[in-house]
C-alpha positions in Angstrom: -2.8 -20.3 9.9 -4.0 -23.8 10.5 -7.6 -24.5 10.9 -8.3 -28.1 11.9 -11.6 -30.0 12.1 -12.4 -33.5 13.1 -11.6 -36.6 11.1 -13.5 -39.9 10.8 -11.8 -43.2 11.2 -12.7 -45.6 8.4 -14.6 -48.7 9.4 -13.8 -51.9 7.5 -16.3 -54.5 6.8 -16.2 -58.1 7.9 -15.9 -59.2 4.2 -12.3 -57.9 4.3 -11.1 -60.5 6.8 -7.9 -62.3 6.0 -8.0 -66.1 5.5 -8.3 -68.1 8.7 -9.2 -71.7 9.7 -12.8 -72.4 8.7 -14.7 -72.5 12.1 -12.7 -69.7 13.6 -13.2 -67.6 10.5 -16.9 -68.2 10.5 -17.2 -67.2 14.2 -14.9 -64.2 13.7 -17.0 -63.0 10.7 -20.1 -63.1 12.8 -18.4 -61.1 15.5 -17.1 -58.6 13.0 -20.5 -58.1 11.5 -21.9 -57.7 15.0 -19.3 -55.1 15.8 -20.0 -53.3 12.6 -23.7 -53.2 13.3 -23.3 -52.1 16.9 -20.8 -49.3 15.9 -23.3 -48.1 13.3 -25.9 -47.8 16.0 -23.6 -45.9 18.3 -23.0 -48.8 20.7 -19.3 -48.3 21.0 -18.9 -50.5 24.1 -20.8 -53.3 22.5 -18.8 -53.1 19.3 -15.5 -53.0 21.2 -16.5 -56.2 23.0 -17.4 -57.9 19.7 -14.0 -57.0 18.2 -12.2 -58.2 21.3 -14.0 -61.5 20.9 -13.0 -61.6 17.3 -9.4 -61.1 18.2 -9.5 -64.2 20.4 -10.8 -66.2 17.4 -8.3 -64.8 14.8 -5.4 -63.3 16.7 -3.2 -63.1 13.6 -5.7 -61.0 11.6 -5.0 -57.3 11.7 -8.5 -56.1 11.0 -10.2 -56.7 14.4 -7.3 -54.9 16.1 -7.9 -52.0 13.7 -11.6 -51.9 14.3 -11.1 -52.1 18.0 -8.7 -49.2 17.7 -11.5 -47.2 16.0 -13.8 -48.0 19.0 -11.0 -46.9 21.4 -10.7 -43.6 19.5 -14.4 -42.9 19.8 -14.1 -43.6 23.6 -11.2 -41.1 23.7 -8.9 -43.9 24.9 -6.0 -42.7 22.8 -3.3 -45.0 24.3 -5.4 -48.1 23.8 -6.2 -47.0 20.2 -2.6 -46.5 19.4 -1.7 -49.9 20.8 -4.3 -51.6 18.6 -3.2 -49.7 15.5 0.4 -50.7 16.1 -0.6 -54.3 16.5 -2.5 -54.2 13.3 0.6 -52.9 11.5 2.7 -55.6 13.0 0.5 -58.1 11.3 0.1 -56.2 8.1 2.7 -53.5 7.4 1.0 -52.1 4.3 -2.4 -51.3 6.1 -3.2 -47.8 4.9 -6.1 -47.1 7.2 -4.1 -48.1 10.3 -1.2 -46.0 9.2 -3.5 -43.0 8.7 -5.3 -43.3 12.0 -2.1 -43.9 13.9 -0.4 -41.0 12.2 -3.3 -38.7 13.0 -3.2 -39.6 16.7 0.6 -39.1 16.8 0.2 -35.7 15.2 -2.3 -34.7 17.8 0.2 -35.8 20.5 2.9 -33.7 18.8 5.0 -36.7 17.7 5.4 -35.2 14.3 8.3 -37.1 12.8 6.6 -40.5 13.5 3.2 -39.1 12.4 4.6 -38.0 9.1 6.2 -41.3 8.4 3.0 -43.3 9.1 0.9 -40.9 7.0 3.4 -41.1 4.1 3.2 -44.9 4.3 -0.6 -44.6 4.2 -0.5 -42.6 0.9 2.2 -44.9 -0.5 0.0 -47.9 0.1 -3.2 -46.1 -1.2 -2.4 -43.2 -3.4 -6.0 -42.1 -3.7 -6.5 -41.9 0.1 -7.8 -38.3 0.4 -8.1 -38.4 4.2 -4.5 -39.5 4.6 -3.3 -36.7 2.3 -5.2 -34.2 4.4 -3.8 -35.6 7.7 -0.3 -35.5 6.2 -0.9 -31.9 5.4 -1.8 -31.2 9.0 1.4 -32.9 10.3 3.6 -31.2 7.8 2.1 -27.8 8.7 2.9 -28.5 12.3 6.5 -29.2 11.2 6.4 -25.8 9.5 7.1 -27.5 6.2 4.6 -25.3 4.5 5.4 -26.1 0.9 5.2 -29.8 1.5 2.0 -29.3 3.5 0.5 -27.3 0.6 1.3 -30.1 -1.8 -0.4 -32.7 0.5 -3.5 -30.5 0.8 -3.6 -30.1 -3.0 -3.6 -33.8 -3.4 -6.4 -34.0 -0.9 -8.3 -31.3 -2.7 -8.1 -33.2 -6.0 -9.4 -36.3 -4.4 -12.0 -34.5 -2.2 -12.9 -31.3 -4.2 -16.0 -30.6 -2.1 -14.3 -30.9 1.3 -14.5 -27.5 3.0 -11.9 -28.4 5.6 -9.3 -29.2 2.9 -10.0 -25.9 1.3 -9.7 -23.9 4.5 -6.4 -25.6 5.5 -4.9 -25.3 2.0 -5.8 -21.6 2.0 -4.2 -21.1 5.4 -1.0 -22.9 4.2 -0.8 -20.8 1.0 -1.0 -17.7 3.2 2.0 -18.9 5.1 3.8 -19.2 1.7 2.8 -15.5 0.9 0.4 -16.6 -1.8 -2.4 -14.4 -0.7 -4.3 -14.6 -4.0 -4.1 -18.4 -3.9 -5.3 -18.4 -0.3 -8.3 -16.1 -1.1 -9.3 -18.4 -4.0 -9.3 -21.5 -1.7 -11.4 -19.7 1.0 -13.8 -18.3 -1.6 -14.3 -22.0 -2.7 -14.8 -23.0 0.9 -17.5 -20.4 1.4 -19.2 -21.5 -1.7 -19.1 -25.1 -0.5 -20.3 -24.2 3.0 -21.9 -20.8 3.2 -22.9 -21.4 6.8 -19.4 -22.4 8.0 -18.3 -19.7 10.4 -14.6 -20.6 10.2 -14.6 -20.3 6.5 -16.4 -16.9 6.6 -14.0 -15.6 9.3 -10.8 -16.7 7.5 -12.1 -15.5 4.1 -12.8 -12.1 5.7 -9.4 -11.9 7.3 -7.7 -12.6 4.0 -9.8 -10.0 2.2 -8.8 -7.5 4.9 -5.1 -8.2 4.0 -6.0 -7.0 0.5 -7.6 -3.9 2.1 -11.0 -4.9 0.6 -12.7 -3.5 3.7 -16.3 -3.7 2.5 -16.0 -7.3 1.3 -14.1 -8.3 4.4 -16.7 -6.7 6.7 -19.5 -8.6 4.8 -17.8 -12.0 5.4 -17.0 -11.2 9.1 -20.6 -10.0 9.7 -21.7 -13.4 8.4 -19.1 -15.1 10.7 -20.5 -13.4 13.8 -24.0 -14.2 12.8 -23.1 -17.9 12.5 -20.9 -17.9 15.6 -21.9 -15.0 17.8 -19.8 -16.1 20.8 -16.5 -16.1 18.9 -14.5 -13.1 20.2 -11.9 -13.5 17.4 -14.4 -12.8 14.8 -15.8 -9.8 16.6 -12.3 -8.4 17.1 -11.4 -8.9 13.4 -14.7 -7.3 12.4 -14.0 -4.3 14.6 -10.6 -3.9 13.0 -12.1 -4.0 9.5 -14.9 -1.6 10.3 -12.4 0.9 11.7 -10.2 0.6 8.6 -13.3 1.3 6.5 -14.1 4.4 8.5 -17.0 3.0 10.5 -15.8 4.0 13.9 -19.1 3.6 15.7 -19.7 0.1 14.3 -16.0 -0.8 15.1 -16.5 0.3 18.8 -19.7 -1.8 19.1 -17.9 -4.9 17.6 -14.9 -4.5 19.9 -17.1 -4.1 22.9 -18.8 -7.4 22.0 -15.3 -9.0 21.8 -14.4 -7.6 25.2 -17.7 -8.9 26.7 -16.9 -12.4 25.4 -13.2 -12.3 26.3 -12.8 -9.8 29.1 -9.2 -10.8 29.9 -7.8 -10.2 26.4 -5.5 -7.2 26.8 -5.0 -6.8 23.0 -8.7 -6.3 22.4 -8.8 -3.6 25.1 -5.9 -1.9 23.4 -7.7 -2.2 20.0 -10.8 -0.6 21.5 -8.7 2.2 22.9 -7.2 2.9 19.5 -10.6 3.4 18.0 -11.7 5.7 20.8 -8.6 7.8 20.2 -9.2 7.9 16.5 -12.8 9.1 17.3 -11.4 11.8 19.5 -12.5 10.2 22.8 -9.2 10.4 24.7 -10.6 9.7 28.2 -12.3 6.5 27.0 -9.1 5.5 25.1 -7.0 6.0 28.2 -9.5 3.9 30.2 -9.1 1.0 27.8 -5.2 1.3 27.7 -5.2 1.2 31.6 -7.4 -1.9 31.5 -5.1 -3.6 29.0 -2.1 -2.8 31.2 -3.9 -4.1 34.3 -4.4 -7.3 32.5 -0.9 -7.5 31.2 1.6 -5.0 32.8 4.3 -6.0 30.3 2.2 -5.4 27.2 4.6 -3.1 25.4 2.1 -2.0 22.7 -0.3 -0.7 25.4 2.5 1.3 27.0 3.2 2.9 23.6 -0.5 3.6 22.9 -1.0 5.0 26.4 2.0 7.4 25.8 0.6 8.6 22.5 -2.9 9.2 24.0 -1.4 11.1 27.0 0.8 13.1 24.6 -2.3 14.0 22.5 -3.9 15.1 25.8 -1.0 17.3 26.7 0.0 15.2 29.8 3.7 15.2 28.9 5.1 13.9 32.2 2.7 10.9 32.2 3.4 10.4 28.5 7.1 10.3 29.1 6.6 7.6 31.9 4.6 5.5 29.5 7.1 5.9 26.7 9.9 5.0 29.1 8.1 1.8 30.1 7.6 1.0 26.4 11.3 1.5 25.6 12.4 -0.6 28.7 10.7 -3.6 27.2 11.8 -2.8 23.6 15.5 -3.5 24.0 16.3 -2.9 20.3 14.9 0.6 20.1 17.5 3.0 18.6 19.1 5.9 20.5 17.0 9.0 20.5 13.6 7.2 20.3 12.3 8.8 23.5 13.1 12.2 22.2 11.3 11.5 18.9 8.2 10.1 20.8 8.1 13.1 23.1 7.7 15.4 20.0 4.1 14.2 19.9 3.5 15.9 23.2 2.1 19.4 23.0 1.7 21.0 26.4 -1.6 22.7 26.9 
């Protein structure tokens, strides 16, 4: 479980310029201050032009390259941003902000080994750099190095204790490490920090459901769908939790909402079918299973559920066909499985 939100590239002030010849330094400082002011006002193109002019004045200083890279990022010009960050690092190898921003962009591109190396250099150069620890956690998670990712997130959490994104991602990583209680603690803190954060509510609810705390889970997921009513995942999770808590009518309503928002999701149609079957509404259950299989003819779970519903209806021949389709896709099913499944069928 990884839950990623945006990051902000740090902006350096003109006061941090490296030493340069007098007149060039003075002109460059004016340009850097101009770029800083323009960027603060949201004039990214103007700021980019100012930093480009500063580079002409002081081409051996890394900071205008870095600042221009920040502008390029804001313009979604990723390749240009990467080029500027690399140039800044050629001029100053221990430049933590450039390592951080470059590493984060490389992580987004899936170049994980290089991303991790740059992010490690960022925190080596600046041990209290919370954003870099967070980005390092993201990259390590993508490498499936969950223990290392958790350690990086924990460092970020110590430096940024009120950062809800750090708490959410740390919780998700702890869940990957089978530390469910630790994950729940982090998500509880995230919800306390940001009670109107739909992702925090959804994830907290899903973790509470794993503990079978159905009422508490439903409460969190109901808040999630209030905050983000167009998120089909939250509606589907809410439906599951309501069904487990014995609220079949509410579960059906939630799953119908999920289907409305994501009509091509075969799994949601199958989930809805299961609740209908549980409620004794076999024709409606079969309708949902057929819809799921129309969307995904190779959906093995739907074949099995269809067979069970047909068996409960007493349609043994049709049930056998569904079970056979299920077993054809389940190549590791042991011998005699079909016979065991057919015992569910009671001819009427």
